[in-house]
N, C-alpha and C positions, 0 to 999 in steps of 0.2 A: 739317070736324072731324081731330083728329088720332088717333091711335093708342092712346094711353091712352082717350079715348072710345068711340072704336069698339068696343075687347075691353071695356071695361064694358057697351056694351049688347048684343052678344051673348051673354057670360057673363050677363047677367039672362036674357036667352030660353033659353038652354040651360038655367037654374036651374028659371025659371020652368015649361017643360015635363018638369022632372025626366030628363031625357038622361043617359046614361053614355058613357064613352070609347067603348065596343065600339058604344054605336046610331051613334056618328056616325063612326066610323074605316070600318063596311062591310066592304066587302073590299078595304079600302087595305092590311093586311098579307100579304096575296098578292104584291103590286109587288115584285118582283126578292127576292124572300124569301131567296135564297141569297146574298144580298149584304147587306142591311141586317136580315137576322133577324125582321123583321117591328117594330121597333123604330121608330115612327112615334109621332108627336105627336097628340094630339085632337083640333086645329083647326088653321088658319094663324095665323099672327101678322098683324096692321093693321099700316098707315101711314096717315095723310094727303097730301092731294095736297100741299099744300105741304111737309113735314116730311120728302116723298119725294124732290122737285126740290131742296131746300136738300140733303140728304144725296149726292144724285147728283151734285151742281154741287161739295162738299166732295169727295167722293171722286176727283171727274177732275181738281180744282185741286192734288192733290196729287199724283195718280199724274203731271201738268203736270211738278207741283215733281223728284220723282224723275226721272223722264225729261230734264230739263236738268242733272244733276248731273253728267256727264261734260265738256260743255263749259262748266258755269258756275265749277266747281269744280273740272277738272284741265287746262283748257284745251285739251279737247278731244283729249286721252291715254284712249281708254277703255280701254287694258290696265289705266293707273294706275287710275281709277275703278272694276275690278273687282277689282282684288286689294283694294284698303282698301274692299270693299264682301264681302270674305271669299272670292274666287275662288282657288284653287290647285290645283297635280295636275294631273288628268284635266277639272278643268269649265276649268281656265284656258288649259288645250291647245285646246279648242273656240271656244271664244266669239273673236269673228270680228271685233267690228266693224262689219259692210261693211253688215247688214242692219238694215230697218227694224224696230223692237219691235212685236209685235202691240199690238192694243188688246184683246185677250179677258184677263183679268185678273176675281180676287174679289177684294174686299177686306171681312174679317173685324172687324166691329165689336161691342162689347158697346153695349146701349141702358141708359144712368145715369138718374138722376134730373135730371141738369144735360144730357143730348142725350145724343147717340151719339161713343163714343169708336173709332178706327181703332187694333187690335190687330197687324194687318199687312195687309199688299196683296199678293196673289197674281199676279204680272203672268206670267201663261203660260196653253197653250192646256191644261195638267195640272192642271185643279180642277175637283171635284168637285161636285156635285147639280145638273149641266143639266137634269137629270129633276125639277126641283122643280115644273115644271107639270102630270106628269101625277101626282102627291101630289094637289096641288090640285086637279084633275078629279075626281079620286077621291071627294074630302071634299064637295065641291059635287054629286055626286047626293043628298046628304043634302037633304031640302025645308025643313028650318031654313036651314041653313047657305044653300043657294042660293036662298034668299026673303031673306034679309036682305044676301045680296051686292048682288043685285036692286036694294033696296030703297035702299043708300047706294053705289050706283055704284060696286062694289068690282068689281075684274078680275085676270086674273094672265098676267105677262107668260110666254110660250113663251122661254124661255132658250135652249133648244135651237136654238129656229127661227132665235133672234136669232145662236147662236154659228156656224150652218149661213152665215147673209149673210153673216157678217164674215170664214169663210173665201174668200167667194166673193169678196167684194172686197177682200181683200187677197192673193189670189194674181192676181186678175184674168181665172180661170177664166169661162167660160159656162155658169153650171147647166144650159141648156136642149142642152149642149154631154155629157152626161151622163158628165161626167171621174166616176173611179173612185179614190174614195177610201180611202187603208188606217189605221186607226185601231191606231195599232202602239203597244203596252205597251214595260215594256225585258225582255229574255230571260232567261228561268226558264232552270234547268236542264236542265228536259226542253222544249224547243219546242212538240211536240207539245201542251202545256196547256195551254188555255187559261181563261183568265180568264172566269168565267159573268158579269158583269157589264157587261166587256167587248163580250162577246155580244148582251146584254140592250141596251145602250149603239147598236149597227152595228143591232140590228133600229130602234131607236128613229129611227137615221138614215133608213133603209128607209124605216118610215114619213113622212118624211118627203120621198119622191120622190130618195135621195139615194142610190148605187151606194155603197153603204160598205162593208167589210169588216175584219173584227175579228183582230188578229194580234201574234204578238212580232217587235219587231223584225230577229231573227234568221232568220227565216221571208222576208226581203226577199232577192231576187238580184239584180245587175245586169250587163245585158247589152246589146247590140244598141241604146246609147246611152238605153235607159229601165230604168227603176227594174217589176222583176215580184213580182207574188204567187201564185204557181203560173203559172195559162196566160196570169192577166188582168196585163197592164198596169197599173201605177198613178199615176198623174197625180197625186195628193196624199199626204204623209206626212202625218196629224195625229198628234204626239204626246200621249200619254194618261201621260209621266212627266215628271219635272223633269229637269232635270241634275244634282239633288244624286246621284239613283241612280249616276253615273257615279264616287262614290267609293267605290261598296262592292266595287269589280270590278277585278280588275287586266288583266280583257281591255275594259276599259270602252272606251277608245281605239278599239283595234281593230274594236272593233262600233261606232261610232258615225264613223269614219274612209269608211265607201261612201256611206254618208246624206249627209254631208255634201259631199264630192266630186261627188254624182248632183245636189246641190240647188244647189251651187256651177255644175258645166256647164251645168245648165238642164231637166238630166233629167227632174227631177221637183220640185213643190214644196211645201216643206216650211213647216208651220202647227203650233207658232209658231217662229220663228226661235231658236236656239237662246241666242243676247245678250239676249232677253225676260227669260229667268231672271234674271238678275242682278238685275235690278230689283225683285226678289221680296225683296232682301236685308234682312234686320233692321239691319243697318248701314246703309244705304242710306236707313231709317226713320229712322236715329240722328241722320245727313246732315243732315237734312229739318228734324229738329226741335231739332236745335243752336243756339242763339243766334247763333252765331258768324257761322252763315250765312244770318242772314234776308235780308240786301240784297240777296241775290242772286235772290231767287224777287220775284215782284209784288205788291201790297198785295192784289189778291184770292185769289193762294196764301198771302199770311202769314192772310189773316183765314182761311183753313178750318184750316190749318195751325193757329191756335190754340182753334180750333172742334174736333178732330178729333183730332188728335195728341196722343197723351199724351209727359207727359217722357219721352225714351230716350235714352240716351249709348252711344259706344260704351266696353269696360271698357277701363280705362287710367288707370295714377298719371298725375297733375296735376289741376288744378284745373279744375272745369266750373261753370257755375250750374246752381243746385237751381232745383226749381222754384218757390218764394218770391224767385226772380232775388238772391239772395245768392253769393257765388264762394266754391265748398268744397272740400279735395279727394274726386274721387271714391270713393274708399276706404275714405277714414274714412265717407264719407257715405251708401255703401251698408251697410258693417257696421252701422252704428249704425241704422240705418232698414229691417233686417230685413225685417218683419212688411208694411211697405208698397212693396217690392221684387221683380220675376221677374227670372230673369237666364236668357237667350234667346242660342244659339247665332245666329250669322248666317243662316248656309246649312242650317238645319231643316228640319224639315218630318213632320207627325202627332204634332207635340209631341215630339219625341228629344231628351235633350237640355236639356227646358225644367225649370227647376227655380225654386218658386216658394217666398220666403222664408217666406210662413208657414203653409207645410205642413209637417210632419215633419222639421223641422231643429231641431238645437241649433243655439245663436250660435256655436259652433266651430267645427261642420259649414259653416254660412255660410259664414260667415267665409273657410273653408279654399275653399270653390268660387268665392266673389268672388276673392280675390286667386290663386288659380290661373286664373284666366280672365283674368287681365290682358293680352291680347293681343288682337289688332284686330280678329278673328272673332266676339267674345261682346257683348251688348248689354247691359245693365238698363234696366229699364223701370217705372215707376210703373205701381203695383198698381189694376186698374180694376176695379170693384166692377156689376157688372150687376144692373139692375132684375129683381126675380123678375115671372115673368107667370104665370098662373093657365091652368089648363089642366085640363078636365073629366077624375076619374077614371072606375078604375072602376067607385065603388060611388055615383057622381055628386057628390063633393066635389069643388071644385076644389085644383088641387096647385099648390102651385108652384115653378115649372122656372126655370132660371138659362139663357138660351138666347142663342146666338153668331148675328149675323147675318150671312150672307155676299151679300156684292150684287154684281153681278155688271156686269160695262161689256163694250162692244164696239160696232160701227163703230155700229148701229142708235140709240144709246144707250144709256137704260137699261133693261136685261137682266133683270131680274127680283131677288128674296131667294132664298136657299136657308137655311135655318135647322137649327143643331143644338143639343141643349138636353140637360144633366143634372141632378137634382135636388141633387148638394153645391155649397152657395152657393160651401164653398173651394176648388172646384177650378181647379188652375191653367191648366188644358189641357181645350179642348171639344172631341170629335173623335167620329167614327164608327167610326174605329178602337179606341178607351179606352172604346166604351159607350155614346158620345149616343145618343138618337132624335133623326129628323130630321122636317122639315117643311118646310113652304113658305108661302108670302106670299100676301095681297093688297092690292093698294094701289088710294086712292080716284084716280077721275079729277076732272079739272080742274070739271067741273060738276059735281059730288056737293060738291066742298069750298064 
């Protein structure tokens, strides 16, 4: 049974019983209320076993294609790849090409009438939503969802546990040795101020038996061949920030240098290595999408690229292959098809700098945006229209929402799905920072399918 059939069955049950969003949410709105502001979806999204397996395999294949780019396209010159992918200034300075990229990633996708389409792949430890299993457990306290999940063999992967397993697998540390893990965010102006979400995240790790401490990067000190947080020796620094933050501060290099030096000496393990983040670049995704590079990938990778990667191109003068296979001048094509394209910075985060051609722009403004971005660090991507999903509302009606599915990867394999959704069908960006509601997923097991 696929996601559409599972969803229809569950909504029929909810409708038959006359349940409202408030009935189904229970005490969920109080979970991490200082961060999520109680903005939770009234049900999980559902996905069938076979379609989940196919989606994960496709994401894995695209991820492998991305990781192959430095060798396949740049002859092993990691610095050249990083430049082409948009690394410059402080970001380029911290990339070493000496580390193995992490397996931690979150693929953000829209579900459309023709299947899932990949918007971006966030390849880093700095991905939110790892607490989606807690959201799902709260929803499963309602007997209707609990019985529905039991009857159809649905379960929720504990993403955070998979994330923790990946940390130990990639650092080589023995969980039984009781290592101290610093969950480190980027320094703010006052290092004494902690993000309450990060404190809650540390509590989540601790509930799973891990000695995790929340901190800002500037609180760490380096002496006696070790890294310290106060009087505690730190064995692992787990980054909760992407390297894009380095562009925001003139002191970025000075902040990162002691961390990278300590990791290079073996004084501390760094998860994830900073090199990993460059594979999140949307310019790198454009390299994978570009027909000129198809011969670089395996047949399985090409099939997955064709299935889930939308047409994505670096913004530059000159000819490209259009979605219909014809050759065209990129800038002319982009200007003529404003309503079908979105402009994105290669290394942007949380929707910063993203410009949907179809939303609130005159043709003249769109033309200026496209021609002004004609450098290697912006991409154009074809518009992907998400298929709305119905969620129970406050008055019992079914309300259409537009979700983005965040599928996690890690060393254990498929690591769950985190959902963000808005009601606006024209939204170009869907994330929590811009007001999206959040939710979780239930996937069918093999026996249920």
